[in-house]
N, C-alpha and C positions, 0 to 999 in steps of 0.2 A: 480869231479864226473865222474865215468866211465860208459859208456853205455854198456848194456848187448850185448854179441855177438849173432847175429841172426843166426839161422840155416837156410840154404837156402831152398827155396820152390822147392823141387825136381821135382814135376809134371810140374811146370812152366819152370824150367831149361830144362827138357827133351823136352817140347814143343818147346822152343826156339832153341834147338839143331836141332830138326827135321826140323825147318823152315830155318835152315842155318845161324842163327845169329852168327857172328864171336865172338862177346862179350860173348855170352853164352858158346862158346867153350873155351875161356880163363878162364871163371869162373869155368867150369867143370874141366879143367886141374888143376887149383889152388886147387879146392876141393879135387881132387884125390891125389894130392901130399901133402896135409896137413897132419900133424901128430896129430892134435887134434882128440880126440876120437869121438866127435860128428860129425866131418867132415868125419872121416873114415866110420862111420856108414851111413852117408848120401851118400858118394861116392859109397858104396856097393849097396845102394838102387837105385841110379842113373844107375849104370851098369846093375842091374837086370831089371830095367824099359826099358832100351834100347836094351838089349841082344836079345829079340825075333825078332828085326827088322834088325839085322846085317847080315842076310843071311849066307854066308860062310866066313865072315870076321874072321881074326885071331887076337887075342889079343897079343900085343907085349909089353914087358917091356924093357925100356932103363935105364941103371943105370949109375951113375957117380956123382961126386960132383958137386954142382951148380957152374957154371962158369968154369968148368974144360976144356972147349973147346972141348967137345965131338962133332965130326962132325955129322950132321943129317944123317939118314940112306940113303937118296938119294945121298949124297956125297960119302959115304962109298961104295955104290954099283956101282958108276960110272954113275948113271942115273941123269937126271936133270928134 
């Protein structure tokens, strides 16, 4: 027996992100990186929910194969 895949509660996830919960950040990143259609729709909803609160933040996309050892931006720029 397989369990149905649950669609995340975007409002709760957004609230948890606002509260600074690191686990919520991990769930949000996983959701945004997912290729499932329902996850992609939920990720767009999450971004739209949070966008008004970002101020002058810039959205950055980082590409590369998983595990390809892409250095994090802080290492590429020489900052720590």
